[in-house]
N, C-alpha and C positions, 0 to 999 in steps of 0.2 A: 662342252656342250651338254653333257649329261648332268653335271652339277648345276648348271644354269636351269635345266629342265626341272630338276629336283627342287630347286629353290622356288620355282614358279608353282609347283604342285603341292608343296607341303603346307603353306600358310593356312588353308581352310581346316586342316586337321587340328591346328592349334588355335583356331578361331579368328584368323586374320585374313585379309585379302592379299597382302604383299609380304614378301620376306623381310623387307626393311621394317615393317610393322612388328613382325616377330622379333627381330633383332633388337628393336628399341623398346618394345612394350610388353613382351611376354613375361608374366610375373611368376610363372610356375617353376622356374629353374634357378632363380637367384642371380646374384651379380656375376658369378663366373659363367653361367649359361649365357647371360646377356652379352658379356664381352666376347665369348667364343663365337656367338652367332653374328655379332657385328664384324668380327674378323672374317668369318666365312662369307658374309655378304660383300664386304669391301674387296677382299682379295680375289674371290672367284669372279666377281663382276669385272674387275680391272683386267685380269688376265684374259677372261673370255672376250671382253670388248676389243682387246688388242688383236685377237685372232679372228673374231667373227664379224666385226663391223668395219673392216678395212677393205677398200677396193683391192682387187688382185694386183699384184706388182710383178715386175719382171722376175724377181727371185723371192722365194718364200722359205721360211723355216717352220718346222712343226714345233708346237709347244713341248717342252721337255717334261719328264715325269716330275721333276722338282718344282716346276712352275705350277703344275695343276694338282699337286699333292695337298689335299684338304682332309686327309684321312682322320686326323684327330678331331677336327670340328664336325665332320660328318658322323663320326662315332657318337659324339655327345648329342647331336641332334636326333639320330636314330634311337639312342637310348631313352631320350625323353619321349619320343613317340611311342615306344614300347611301354614305357612306364604309364602313360596316360591311357593307353589302350586296354590295360588290364582291368 
């Protein structure tokens, strides 16, 4: 949920309305940045959707640390925000 919130709040910092626009159109970070942000967008939304948008069931499991680990992609994103903020 925190990553989803971050993805909703970061786009204006980079001049966009949605994170999908950042992932597909941000030119400041090059091809590697673009691919990393696309991965962050796709992976975090799929895992989040699986846990946030399902009606409650008789039995539930919590997401594991491995399922929600986006540390590398978040580090790249935050590094770019720091870079453009200087």
